C-alpha positions in Angstrom: -86.8 56.7 -56.2 -88.0 54.3 -58.8 -88.8 50.7 -58.3 -86.0 49.7 -60.6 -83.4 51.6 -58.4 -84.6 49.9 -55.3 -84.3 46.5 -56.9 -80.8 47.3 -58.2 -79.6 48.4 -54.7 -81.0 45.3 -53.1 -79.3 43.1 -55.7 -76.0 44.8 -55.2 -76.2 44.5 -51.4 -77.0 40.8 -51.8 -74.1 40.3 -54.1 -71.7 42.0 -51.7 -72.9 39.9 -48.8 -72.4 36.7 -50.8 -68.9 37.8 -51.6 -68.0 38.5 -48.0 -69.5 35.2 -47.0 -67.4 33.3 -49.5 -64.2 35.2 -48.3 -65.0 34.1 -44.8 -65.6 30.5 -45.8 -62.3 30.4 -47.8 -60.4 32.1 -45.0 -61.8 29.6 -42.4 -61.0 26.7 -44.6 -57.4 27.9 -45.2 -56.9 28.4 -41.5 -58.3 24.9 -40.8 -56.0 23.3 -43.3 -53.0 25.2 -42.1 -53.6 24.3 -38.4 -54.2 20.6 -39.4 -50.9 20.6 -41.3 -49.0 22.1 -38.4 -50.5 19.5 -36.1 -49.6 16.6 -38.4 -46.0 17.8 -38.9 -44.0 16.4 -35.9 -42.1 18.9 -33.8 -38.4 18.6 -34.2 -36.7 18.7 -30.8 -33.7 20.9 -30.5 -30.3 19.2 -30.9 -29.0 18.1 -27.5 -26.1 20.2 -26.2 -22.7 18.6 -26.6 -21.4 17.0 -23.4 -18.6 19.0 -22.0 -15.1 17.5 -22.5 -14.5 17.1 -18.7 -17.7 15.0 -18.3 -16.8 12.8 -21.3 -13.3 12.4 -19.9 -14.7 11.4 -16.5 -17.2 8.9 -18.0 -14.4 7.4 -20.1 -12.1 7.1 -17.1 -14.8 5.5 -15.0 -15.7 3.0 -17.7 -12.1 2.0 -18.2 -11.4 1.8 -14.4 -14.4 -0.4 -13.8 -13.4 -2.7 -16.7 -9.8 -3.0 -15.4 -11.1 -3.6 -11.8 -13.3 -6.5 -13.0 -10.3 -8.0 -14.9 -8.1 -7.6 -11.9 -10.6 -9.4 -9.7 -10.7 -12.3 -12.1 -7.0 -12.6 -12.2 -6.7 -12.3 -8.5 -9.1 -15.1 -8.1 -7.0 -17.3 -10.4 -3.8 -16.3 -8.8 -5.1 -17.4 -5.4 -5.1 -21.0 -6.7 -2.1 -20.9 -9.0 0.0 -17.8 -8.7 0.9 -17.8 -5.0 0.3 -15.4 -2.2 2.7 -12.7 -3.5 0.9 -12.4 -6.9 -2.5 -12.5 -5.2 -1.5 -9.7 -2.8 -0.2 -7.6 -5.7 -3.3 -8.0 -7.7 -5.5 -7.3 -4.7 -3.6 -4.0 -4.3 -4.3 -3.2 -7.9 -8.0 -4.0 -7.5 -8.2 -1.9 -4.3 -6.5 1.1 -6.1 -9.0 0.8 -9.0 -11.9 0.5 -6.6 -10.9 3.8 -4.9 -10.4 5.5 -8.3 -13.8 4.3 -9.6 -15.5 5.7 -6.5 -13.7 9.0 -6.9 -14.8 9.2 -10.5 -18.5 8.7 -9.7 -20.7 11.7 -9.7 -21.8 12.9 -6.2 -24.5 10.6 -5.0 -24.0 8.2 -7.8 -23.4 4.4 -7.8 -21.9 2.1 -10.4 -22.1 -1.6 -10.9 -19.8 -4.0 -12.7 -19.6 -3.8 -16.5 -22.4 -5.4 -18.5 -22.1 -7.8 -21.4 -22.3 -6.5 -25.0 -23.8 -8.3 -27.9 -20.3 -9.3 -29.0 -19.7 -11.0 -25.7 -17.2 -8.5 -24.5 -17.5 -6.3 -21.5 -18.8 -2.8 -21.6 -18.6 -0.7 -18.4 -21.5 1.6 -17.4 -21.0 5.2 -18.3 -19.2 4.4 -21.6 -20.7 5.9 -24.7 -20.7 4.9 -28.3 -19.8 6.8 -31.4 -16.9 8.9 -32.5 -17.5 11.5 -29.8 -18.1 9.0 -27.1 -15.2 10.0 -25.0 -12.1 12.2 -25.3 -9.9 9.1 -25.1 -11.8 7.0 -27.6 -11.0 3.9 -25.6 -12.6 0.5 -26.2 -12.7 -2.8 -24.4 -10.5 -5.7 -25.4 -10.1 -9.1 -23.7 -7.7 -9.3 -20.7 -6.9 -12.8 -19.5 -3.4 -12.5 -18.2 -1.2 -10.3 -16.0 0.7 -9.1 -19.1 -2.5 -8.0 -20.8 -3.7 -6.3 -17.6 -0.3 -4.4 -17.4 -0.7 -3.2 -21.0 -4.3 -2.2 -20.5 -3.4 -0.3 -17.2 -0.6 1.5 -19.0 -2.8 2.5 -21.9 -5.6 3.7 -19.6 -3.2 5.7 -17.5 -1.7 7.3 -20.5 -5.2 8.3 -21.7 -6.1 9.8 -18.4 -3.0 11.9 -18.4 -3.7 13.1 -21.9 -7.2 14.0 -21.0 -6.0 15.9 -17.9 -4.2 18.4 -20.2 -7.6 19.6 -21.5 -10.1 19.0 -18.7 -11.4 21.6 -16.2 -9.3 22.3 -13.1 -10.6 19.9 -10.5 -11.3 17.1 -13.0 -7.8 17.6 -14.5 -6.3 17.0 -11.1 -8.3 13.8 -10.6 -7.5 12.5 -14.0 -3.8 13.2 -13.7 -3.6 11.5 -10.3 -5.5 8.5 -11.5 -3.4 8.2 -14.6 -0.2 8.4 -12.7 -1.3 5.7 -10.3 -2.4 3.4 -13.1 1.0 3.7 -14.8 2.6 2.6 -11.5 0.0 -0.3 -11.2 0.9 -1.3 -14.7 4.5 -1.9 -13.6 3.3 -4.1 -10.7 1.2 -6.2 -13.1 4.2 -6.4 -15.5 6.4 -7.7 -12.7 3.9 -10.4 -12.0 3.9 -11.4 -15.6 7.7 -11.2 -15.9 7.4 -8.5 -18.6 10.0 -5.7 -18.6 8.3 -2.3 -17.7 10.1 -0.8 -20.7 7.9 -2.8 -23.0 4.7 -1.3 -21.7 3.0 1.4 -23.8 4.1 4.4 -21.8 2.7 8.0 -21.7 4.0 10.3 -24.4 4.7 13.5 -22.6 3.7 16.6 -24.5 6.4 18.9 -25.8 7.0 21.5 -23.1 8.7 24.8 -24.0 11.9 25.6 -22.1 11.4 28.3 -19.5 14.4 30.0 -17.9 14.2 31.0 -14.2 14.2 34.9 -14.5 12.8 37.4 -12.1 9.5 39.1 -13.0 10.3 42.1 -15.2 8.6 45.1 -16.5 6.4 42.8 -18.6 4.5 42.0 -15.5 3.9 45.6 -14.6 1.2 47.9 -15.9 0.2 51.5 -15.2 -2.6 51.6 -12.6 -5.3 54.3 -12.2 -2.9 56.3 -10.0 -0.1 56.1 -12.5 1.9 53.7 -10.3 3.0 50.3 -11.4 0.7 47.3 -10.7 1.1 43.6 -11.2 -0.3 42.3 -14.4 -2.5 39.2 -14.2 -1.0 37.6 -17.3 -4.0 35.3 -17.4 -3.3 33.7 -14.1 -5.1 34.2 -10.8 -3.4 34.5 -7.4 -4.1 30.9 -6.7 -1.8 29.7 -9.5 0.9 32.1 -8.5 0.8 30.9 -4.9 0.7 27.2 -6.1 3.8 27.7 -8.2 5.6 29.4 -5.4 4.7 26.6 -3.1 5.9 24.0 -5.6 9.2 25.8 -5.9 9.5 25.9 -2.1 8.6 22.2 -1.8 11.3 21.4 -4.4 14.0 23.4 -2.5 13.1 21.6 0.7 13.4 18.3 -1.1 16.8 19.3 -2.6 18.0 20.1 1.0 16.8 16.7 2.1 18.6 14.9 -0.7 21.8 16.7 0.1 21.6 15.7 3.7 20.7 12.1 2.8 23.6 11.5 0.4 26.2 10.8 3.1 23.8 8.5 5.1 22.6 6.2 2.3 24.4 3.0 1.2 26.5 3.5 -2.0 23.9 2.1 -4.4 21.1 4.3 -2.9 23.4 7.3 -2.8 24.1 7.0 -6.5 20.4 6.9 -7.2 19.8 9.8 -4.9 22.5 11.8 -6.6 20.7 11.5 -9.9 17.3 12.4 -8.4 18.9 15.4 -6.7 19.8 16.8 -10.1 16.2 16.3 -11.2 14.9 18.3 -8.2 17.3 21.1 -8.8 15.9 21.4 -12.3 12.3 21.2 -11.0 13.0 24.0 -8.5 14.4 26.2 -11.3 11.5 25.4 -13.6 8.9 26.0 -10.9 10.5 29.4 -10.2 10.5 30.2 -14.0 6.8 29.4 -14.4 6.1 31.4 -11.3 7.9 34.4 -12.8 6.1 33.8 -16.1 2.8 34.2 -14.3 4.1 37.3 -12.5 4.4 35.7 -9.1 6.6 37.5 -6.5 8.9 34.6 -5.6 10.5 35.1 -2.2 14.2 34.3 -1.7 15.1 30.7 -0.9 15.4 29.7 2.7 19.0 29.1 3.9 18.0 25.7 5.3 15.3 23.4 6.6 14.8 21.4 9.8 15.4 17.7 9.4 14.1 15.6 12.4 15.9 12.7 14.0 13.6 10.2 12.1 14.9 11.5 8.8 18.5 11.3 9.8 18.2 7.7 11.1 16.1 6.5 8.1 17.0 8.8 5.2 15.3 6.6 2.6 11.9 6.8 4.4 12.5 10.5 4.9 13.1 11.0 1.2 9.8 9.2 0.5 8.0 11.6 2.8 9.5 14.6 1.1 8.6 13.2 -2.3 5.0 12.7 -1.1 4.9 16.3 -0.1 5.7 17.4 -3.6 2.7 15.5 -5.0 0.1 17.9 -3.4 2.1 20.9 -4.6 2.1 19.7 -8.2 -1.6 18.6 -8.0 -2.4 22.2 -7.0 -0.6 23.5 -10.1 -2.4 21.0 -12.3 -5.8 22.1 -11.1 -5.1 25.9 -11.4 -3.2 26.1 -14.6 -3.5 25.7 -18.3 -1.0 24.7 -21.0 2.0 24.9 -21.1 2.2 25.2 -17.3 -0.2 22.3 -16.8 1.7 20.1 -19.1 4.8 20.7 -17.0 2.9 20.1 -13.8 1.4 16.8 -15.0 4.8 15.4 -16.1 6.2 16.5 -12.7 3.4 14.8 -10.8 4.0 11.5 -12.6 7.7 11.7 -11.9 7.1 12.6 -8.2 4.8 9.5 -7.9 7.4 7.3 -9.3 10.1 8.7 -7.0 7.8 8.3 -4.0 7.3 4.6 -4.8 11.1 4.2 -5.4 11.9 5.2 -1.8 9.2 2.9 -0.4 6.5 5.5 0.0 2.8 5.3 -0.9 1.7 7.9 -3.5 -1.9 6.9 -3.0 -4.7 5.9 -5.3 -4.8 9.4 -6.8 -1.4 11.0 -6.3 -1.7 14.8 -5.8 -5.2 14.7 -4.4 -6.0 14.1 -0.7 -9.0 11.7 -0.7 -11.3 11.0 2.2 -12.5 7.5 1.3 -15.3 7.7 3.8 -16.9 10.5 1.7 -16.7 8.6 -1.6 -19.9 7.0 -3.1 -20.0 3.2 -3.0 -19.8 0.7 -5.8 -22.4 -1.9 -6.3 -20.6 -5.1 -5.9 -20.9 -7.8 -8.6 -19.1 -11.2 -8.6 -15.9 -10.9 -10.5 -16.7 -13.8 -12.7 -20.2 -12.5 -13.7 -18.8 -11.2 -17.0 -15.9 -12.0 -19.3 -12.9 -9.8 -18.4 -12.0 -6.9 -20.6 -9.8 -3.9 -20.6 -9.6 -0.5 -22.3 -7.2 0.1 -25.2 -6.5 3.5 -26.7 -7.4 3.9 -30.4 
């Protein structure tokens, strides 16, 4: 090999090494720039998941209830000096009802304080959110300085709770429906204090409920099973709903029997009222049976009669109140286990049952249709009623 060839090979090897070195430098530089760029670009956090409807409905209900409670406390304090003991007692009952409802609406283990002051000087309750998707009801706070305004605010809040109950999950739907029904009744009490006719309050607009005729379950509820024999179709309902509808029908039939027995034992005015309510219960019994058949429930034949104790016969009005109270739980079960249109019917029936219970002197409770153990409810953090300006929710 000549000297010129050796030199040429060495030169070529040196050139190749230089090229590889430059490639390595360029690659390292590019990697460094890319990594620095990625480090300097802030990481975009994922969009938060949308709060479920039931939780937004609960938070809105809690916010409105706390605001109404604070307004009621302020009015009760004023009534103690000006309105007389009767008005004070009525307002105290409203505050007590709202307190129980607020505790029931708290999350397990949670606590809530009185509403805080906003920049505008109005009252905003804890748990209330801002923005167009703050709550299903879209309620806001407005000043409440009189019993008439409290009555209107209670009615508006109760209507919103009932509307939200139509869409919320089962257990929350039952809680919202009961709270809404009780707030509508409390609104009438506040209106009576103010001397405002109850008909002038913004009432709940019941949803359009399709007519369902009481017919026995037919072949539409039967499907061919693996053995070839007929089996009951689910029709989108579980056995719990079918049982609840059957129980509601039985409760209505027992109430019908009680009204029939009470008619001859009531004074003429009360008997006339009972006669009208008896017709309502006959319709409710038929409707409950129709919805039960719609969900493929095997409805047993009606009992020929029911046992009425001596206390009922001696005080039929109080006995009717007890019967009406019994229907509340039955309708509450249907609300929790059903969806529209069955739930719409059950919510409307629950509201009417609470009104009839009160009419006969009974107590529908702070949350009609739901048995509450107050000792198990979380407490509220007490704040003086005059710590903030009063406010109340108003539907938008």
